[in-house]
Backbone bond lengths (Angstrom), bond angles and torsions (degrees), N, CA, C in turn:
res aa  C-N    CA-C-N  psi(-1)  N-CA   C-N-CA  omega(-1)  CA-C   N-CA-C  phi
1 X - - - 1.460 - - 1.525 108.17 -
2 X 1.305 115.20 139.00 1.454 120.87 177.28 1.521 109.71 -91.26
3 X 1.324 115.44 157.78 1.458 121.12 -179.51 1.527 111.11 -58.29
4 X 1.322 116.67 -41.90 1.467 120.37 180.00 1.530 110.93 -61.17
5 X 1.325 117.29 -40.92 1.469 121.43 177.87 1.524 110.85 -63.19
6 X 1.332 116.27 -42.37 1.459 120.94 178.58 1.529 110.39 -59.16
7 X 1.325 115.98 -49.53 1.463 120.14 -178.21 1.524 111.53 -64.56
8 X 1.315 117.25 -39.92 1.467 119.79 177.73 1.523 110.96 -65.24
9 X 1.341 117.29 -35.61 1.458 120.69 176.13 1.520 111.87 -64.83
10 X 1.333 116.36 -41.64 1.465 120.27 178.01 1.528 109.96 -65.38
11 X 1.317 116.99 -42.45 1.470 121.30 178.04 1.524 110.05 -60.01
12 X 1.326 116.36 -43.47 1.466 120.21 179.01 1.527 111.00 -61.55
13 X 1.332 117.01 -44.22 1.461 120.60 -179.34 1.528 111.74 -66.71
14 X 1.317 116.98 -38.57 1.470 119.48 177.26 1.529 110.05 -66.45
15 X 1.308 116.82 -36.81 1.462 120.26 177.17 1.529 110.64 -66.33
16 X 1.330 116.39 -39.17 1.464 119.82 177.60 1.525 110.87 -65.44
17 X 1.336 117.03 -37.72 1.466 120.18 176.96 1.526 109.85 -65.00
18 X 1.334 116.44 -41.52 1.467 120.75 176.32 1.528 110.21 -57.96
19 X 1.325 116.14 -49.35 1.473 120.48 -179.85 1.523 111.57 -62.88
20 X 1.321 116.92 -36.87 1.457 121.08 178.15 1.526 110.33 -61.26
21 X 1.325 116.04 -45.42 1.462 118.89 -179.28 1.527 112.21 -71.41
22 X 1.320 117.70 -30.45 1.472 119.49 174.37 1.533 109.56 -67.17
23 X 1.328 117.08 -38.08 1.462 120.50 174.83 1.525 109.73 -64.87
24 X 1.321 116.64 -40.59 1.455 120.76 176.19 1.518 111.51 -59.54
25 X 1.311 116.06 -38.23 1.470 121.13 176.84 1.531 110.11 -61.55
26 X 1.332 115.93 -41.49 1.468 120.06 179.27 1.533 110.72 -67.75
27 X 1.334 117.07 -46.23 1.472 120.23 177.14 1.531 110.09 -57.19
28 X 1.326 115.53 -47.09 1.460 120.31 -176.36 1.526 111.71 -63.76
29 X 1.310 117.21 -33.84 1.465 120.74 179.96 1.524 110.28 -54.58
30 X 1.327 116.47 -39.09 1.463 120.77 -176.97 1.519 113.54 -94.92
31 X 1.338 116.70 -32.51 1.459 119.82 -173.53 1.529 114.05 -100.90
32 X 1.320 116.79 -39.82 1.466 121.68 -175.12 1.523 109.99 -145.76
33 X 1.327 117.44 74.93 1.472 121.42 -175.37 1.527 114.29 -53.30
34 X 1.324 118.07 -27.15 1.464 120.37 -179.95 1.529 112.58 -68.18
35 X 1.347 116.91 -12.35 1.468 120.82 -179.46 1.533 113.56 -98.34
36 X 1.318 117.36 -5.70 1.465 120.82 -176.86 1.524 111.14 -55.14
37 X 1.310 116.91 -46.69 1.470 121.04 -177.09 1.526 111.78 -64.68
38 X 1.323 117.40 -36.33 1.467 121.05 178.15 1.529 109.50 -60.49
39 X 1.324 116.56 -48.43 1.470 120.15 -179.24 1.523 111.65 -67.12
40 X 1.320 117.43 -35.59 1.469 120.99 179.15 1.528 110.25 -63.45
41 X 1.325 116.70 -45.28 1.470 121.16 -179.77 1.529 110.77 -64.09
42 X 1.322 116.81 -44.48 1.467 120.13 179.50 1.520 111.16 -62.90
43 X 1.324 117.17 -40.17 1.470 120.73 177.86 1.528 110.33 -61.09
44 X 1.322 116.97 -43.05 1.464 120.56 179.13 1.529 111.49 -62.08
45 X 1.325 116.79 -40.61 1.462 119.56 179.49 1.521 111.29 -67.35
46 X 1.324 117.78 -38.81 1.469 120.49 177.26 1.529 110.54 -66.00
47 X 1.311 116.94 -36.33 1.462 121.03 176.58 1.534 110.08 -63.04
48 X 1.322 116.62 -41.12 1.472 120.72 177.88 1.523 110.05 -63.96
49 X 1.335 117.11 -40.67 1.464 120.12 177.49 1.530 110.18 -61.05
50 X 1.339 116.16 -45.23 1.467 120.04 179.35 1.524 110.35 -58.87
51 X 1.311 116.62 -45.19 1.470 120.32 -179.18 1.527 111.38 -64.82
52 X 1.326 117.22 -33.88 1.464 120.44 176.52 1.517 110.01 -60.94
53 X 1.333 116.39 -46.54 1.459 119.61 -179.19 1.520 112.18 -72.01
54 X 1.307 118.20 -32.22 1.465 120.14 173.58 1.526 109.91 -61.67
55 X 1.326 116.52 -39.28 1.462 120.67 176.45 1.518 112.07 -65.65
56 X 1.332 117.16 -42.43 1.461 120.77 177.78 1.523 110.84 -61.83
57 X 1.321 116.23 -38.51 1.464 120.72 178.54 1.527 110.76 -67.84
58 X 1.317 116.28 -49.28 1.464 121.41 -177.09 1.527 111.73 -63.22
59 X 1.327 115.93 -43.52 1.464 120.55 -176.56 1.526 112.88 -85.36
60 X 1.342 116.03 -4.31 1.467 121.86 -179.37 1.534 111.19 56.34
61 X 1.333 115.15 39.26 1.461 122.18 -175.07 1.523 114.14 -66.99
62 X 1.321 118.09 -25.59 1.464 120.30 -177.88 1.521 113.06 -92.99
63 X 1.326 117.02 -8.28 1.461 118.92 177.75 1.519 109.00 -68.00
64 X 1.314 115.47 135.95 1.452 120.50 -179.23 1.520 113.51 84.01
65 X 1.326 117.48 2.11 1.463 120.28 176.79 1.523 109.28 -94.59
66 X 1.319 116.48 172.33 1.465 121.58 -179.65 1.518 112.75 -65.78
67 X 1.316 117.64 -16.55 1.470 119.87 -178.04 1.530 110.99 -59.73
68 X 1.319 116.98 -27.95 1.472 121.87 179.60 1.527 110.04 -57.52
69 X 1.321 117.25 -37.10 1.467 121.39 -178.21 1.522 112.66 -71.74
70 X 1.333 117.50 -14.27 1.458 121.86 -174.25 1.528 113.51 -115.24
71 X 1.318 117.31 11.66 1.469 119.98 -174.14 1.513 113.09 -57.25
72 X 1.312 117.58 -42.56 1.464 119.35 -178.10 1.524 111.18 -65.05
73 X 1.313 117.64 -40.78 1.467 120.61 178.30 1.522 110.49 -66.02
74 X 1.324 116.90 -40.34 1.463 120.46 -179.64 1.519 111.59 -67.89
75 X 1.333 117.03 -31.46 1.468 119.70 -177.76 1.529 111.45 -66.78
76 X 1.321 117.73 -16.42 1.460 121.32 179.80 1.524 112.29 -86.51
77 X 1.306 117.16 -5.50 1.459 120.86 -176.82 1.525 110.77 -62.05
78 X 1.334 116.05 139.00 1.474 119.89 179.07 1.523 113.00 -58.03
79 X 1.323 117.67 -31.03 1.463 119.80 -177.76 1.523 111.39 -56.69
80 X 1.327 116.64 -41.21 1.462 120.17 -175.14 1.522 112.62 -79.56
81 X 1.309 116.74 -17.31 1.465 120.54 -177.86 1.517 111.81 -107.27
82 X 1.315 117.14 10.10 1.461 122.42 -174.07 1.529 109.91 -80.94
83 X 1.318 115.93 101.91 1.462 122.11 176.95 1.521 107.22 -118.09
84 X 1.305 117.16 107.54 1.461 121.25 -177.27 1.518 109.89 -120.88
85 X 1.319 116.06 147.08 1.466 118.64 175.56 1.525 109.82 -70.63
86 X 1.314 115.56 158.19 1.460 120.06 179.00 1.526 109.34 -64.93
87 X 1.327 117.42 130.81 1.464 119.75 -179.13 1.526 111.50 -66.99
88 X 1.326 115.57 148.80 1.463 119.95 -177.96 1.524 112.67 -105.52
89 X 1.342 116.11 0.66 1.458 119.43 178.26 1.523 109.15 -148.61
90 X 1.312 115.64 164.89 1.459 120.46 177.80 1.530 110.66 -63.29
91 X 1.315 116.87 -38.91 1.464 120.44 179.40 1.530 111.06 -63.59
92 X 1.330 117.98 -45.73 1.469 121.13 177.16 1.526 110.89 -60.62
93 X 1.315 116.14 -41.03 1.455 121.18 -179.27 1.524 110.45 -61.57
94 X 1.319 117.34 -45.37 1.463 120.80 -179.55 1.527 110.80 -65.78
95 X 1.319 117.83 -41.06 1.472 120.77 176.44 1.526 110.53 -60.22
96 X 1.318 116.38 -45.06 1.464 122.33 178.46 1.528 110.04 -60.75
97 X 1.322 116.41 -44.84 1.464 121.02 -178.46 1.523 111.27 -61.91
98 X 1.317 117.53 -41.11 1.469 120.68 179.60 1.525 110.44 -60.72
99 X 1.320 117.13 -44.60 1.470 121.41 179.48 1.526 110.81 -64.92
100 X 1.323 116.92 -46.86 1.471 120.71 179.58 1.528 111.51 -60.98
101 X 1.321 116.79 -42.49 1.461 120.24 -178.93 1.522 111.25 -65.78
102 X 1.311 117.26 -37.47 1.465 120.63 177.09 1.529 110.02 -63.40
103 X 1.323 117.17 -44.99 1.459 120.59 178.44 1.532 111.23 -62.08
104 X 1.323 116.28 -43.43 1.470 120.23 179.92 1.528 110.28 -63.89
105 X 1.323 116.54 -43.52 1.471 120.66 178.37 1.523 110.35 -56.54
106 X 1.321 117.69 -49.66 1.461 121.75 -178.53 1.529 111.32 -62.66
107 X 1.326 116.37 -39.68 1.463 121.19 -179.34 1.530 110.86 -65.09
108 X 1.334 116.81 -48.79 1.466 120.20 -178.35 1.521 111.29 -67.32
109 X 1.315 116.88 -34.41 1.456 120.02 177.11 1.525 109.90 -64.02
110 X 1.330 115.96 -42.59 1.464 119.66 178.15 1.532 110.61 -63.58
111 X 1.334 117.15 -42.34 1.460 119.87 177.02 1.528 111.15 -61.26
112 X 1.321 117.05 -39.82 1.472 120.14 -179.00 1.525 110.90 -64.21
113 X 1.334 117.27 -31.70 1.455 121.04 178.87 1.525 111.66 -73.77
114 X 1.320 116.74 -29.98 1.461 121.63 -178.22 1.527 110.97 -81.14
115 X 1.328 115.70 -43.29 1.459 120.97 -175.05 1.523 111.05 -81.20
116 X 1.293 115.36 165.51 1.457 120.39 176.30 1.515 110.78 -121.80
117 X 1.310 115.40 172.78 1.455 122.32 172.27 1.513 114.77 59.85
118 X 1.324 115.28 -141.90 1.467 120.88 -174.77 1.525 112.41 -66.61
119 X 1.334 117.95 -30.66 1.462 119.86 177.96 1.531 110.71 -64.93
120 X 1.322 116.81 -38.80 1.470 120.42 177.18 1.525 109.77 -64.43
121 X 1.314 117.23 -39.94 1.469 120.82 178.68 1.524 111.30 -64.17
122 X 1.320 116.36 -40.83 1.470 120.32 177.95 1.519 110.20 -62.25
123 X 1.328 116.98 -43.91 1.468 120.70 -179.71 1.528 111.30 -66.07
124 X 1.339 117.42 -38.81 1.471 120.24 176.59 1.527 110.98 -63.73
125 X 1.334 116.01 -40.90 1.456 120.41 178.73 1.529 110.01 -62.95
126 X 1.337 116.42 -44.91 1.462 120.10 -179.72 1.529 110.56 -66.86
127 X 1.325 117.65 -38.05 1.469 120.70 176.40 1.522 109.61 -60.57
128 X 1.312 116.80 -43.68 1.453 120.78 178.21 1.512 112.46 -61.42
129 X 1.330 116.22 -39.84 1.466 119.82 178.05 1.518 111.27 -65.65
130 X 1.322 116.86 -40.37 1.463 120.11 178.96 1.527 110.56 -64.82
131 X 1.325 116.80 -37.69 1.459 120.67 177.40 1.539 110.23 -64.45
132 X 1.329 116.63 -40.60 1.467 120.60 176.53 1.528 111.02 -64.04
133 X 1.336 116.21 -38.49 1.469 119.90 177.46 1.528 109.97 -60.82
134 X 1.331 116.19 -45.87 1.471 120.30 -179.89 1.527 110.08 -61.16
135 X 1.321 116.92 -40.86 1.464 120.75 179.64 1.533 110.46 -64.76
136 X 1.322 116.53 -43.79 1.468 120.07 178.06 1.522 111.14 -60.56
137 X 1.329 115.46 -43.79 1.466 119.01 -179.94 1.526 110.40 -67.01
138 X 1.303 117.36 -33.44 1.474 120.27 177.28 1.526 109.76 -63.81
139 X 1.334 116.41 -42.43 1.469 120.44 177.67 1.525 110.99 -64.34
140 X 1.328 116.45 -41.06 1.454 120.18 177.68 1.527 109.48 -61.85
141 X 1.335 116.04 -45.94 1.465 120.94 -179.02 1.529 111.09 -58.34
142 X 1.317 116.42 -44.33 1.470 120.74 -179.48 1.531 111.14 -64.90
143 X 1.339 116.78 -25.29 1.456 120.32 179.95 1.520 114.45 -87.74
144 X 1.335 116.45 -7.34 1.464 119.35 -178.58 1.523 111.72 -78.23
C-alpha cells in the first residue's frame, strides 16, 4: 500500500463517519429530538478529522516520516477495511458508530506511536476524540 492510498482510505472512512452522524441527526429529528445536537457535534468533529487528513495528503506531511516503514501493517487495520451497509434504524446506526469509533481510535493510536513530534500529538488528540465519540455513542445506546 502506498502512503497516498492510506491517506485516501482514512479520508474516505472519516467521510463515512461524517455521513453516518448526519444520518443519525436525521433519525434523531424524528425519533429522539434530544439527540440531534449530539449527532451534529460528532459530524462536525468527523468533518474536521477528514479535513486534517486532506491537509496531510495535500501538503505531503507524512512523506519521509517513519509511517512509510509501517504501511503494510497499517493497511490491515479494520478502519480501512470497514465496509458496512447503511443502517436502517437509530439503534443500528449507534451500534455501527461504536464499532467505527473503536477502529478509528486504535488506528490513530497506532499512528501516534509510529510518528514523532507534532504529528504524533495530532494523532493522539484525534484518537482521544474518537474514544470520546465511542463513549458518547455507548451512552446513547444505553438510553435507547
